[in-house]
N, C-alpha and C positions, 0 to 999 in steps of 0.2 A: 502493500500499499502505498501509497507516494502521502508526502506527511510536508514536504515545503520545495522550495523551488530549485533549490542545490538538489533535493535525488533527481526532483522531474526531472533535470538536465541531465545528469548521471546516469538515469535508466535510458533517459535515449540514448547517449553516443555508445554506450554498452549494448544496448539491440544493434543498432547501426553497425558496429564493431560483428559481433557478431553473424548476421545476418551477410557480411562483407566477407569472411571470412567462409562462410559456406556457399557462396555460389560464384562457382571458376570466375565470371565475368556482368558486371551490369548488365543486366536484361531488364525488360520491361516486365516480367513476372518481379522481382526483385523492388523493381521503384515501386511497383503499386503493396507489394506486400511493409515496405518504410514506411508509405503517405499510410493505409491503414493502421502503423504501430504507429505513431507521431497523432493520428486522433485518436487513439483511444488513449492513450499515455494520458498528450492533455483533456480531454475526457474526465479523468479521474484527477487530473491535479488540480482540476476546478471542482470535481467536486466534496473534493477533502479541502482545498487550502482555501477558495473565493467565496468564502457564504457574503461579503459583500453584492449591491444592487448591481454594476458591472457587471459582478463574477456572475452572476445567476442570469441575465439577459442573454451573456457570452458563451453560459453554459449552452440554452434553448436551443441557441442557431448552434453550438455544434454538436448537441442532437439531432436534431433535422439532417444536418450532412451526413452523419454518422448513418444516420437512419437511410441515405438517398444511396450512403459507400457499399450499402451488401445487396 
């Protein structure tokens, strides 16, 4: 569970490095996976850390984007 901005950035970096090492070359599939993971982690960050009104509004926008992504 992401609890602060630093942890959010660290998780994104870890996942990006991990997936780059898993694929032999940069492909459209890898790009889509990384895009999906970034969106998922951003939703997790805004759900857990941003309790202000601007954060809640942006979270609703992210959830709509996530629903359209699937």
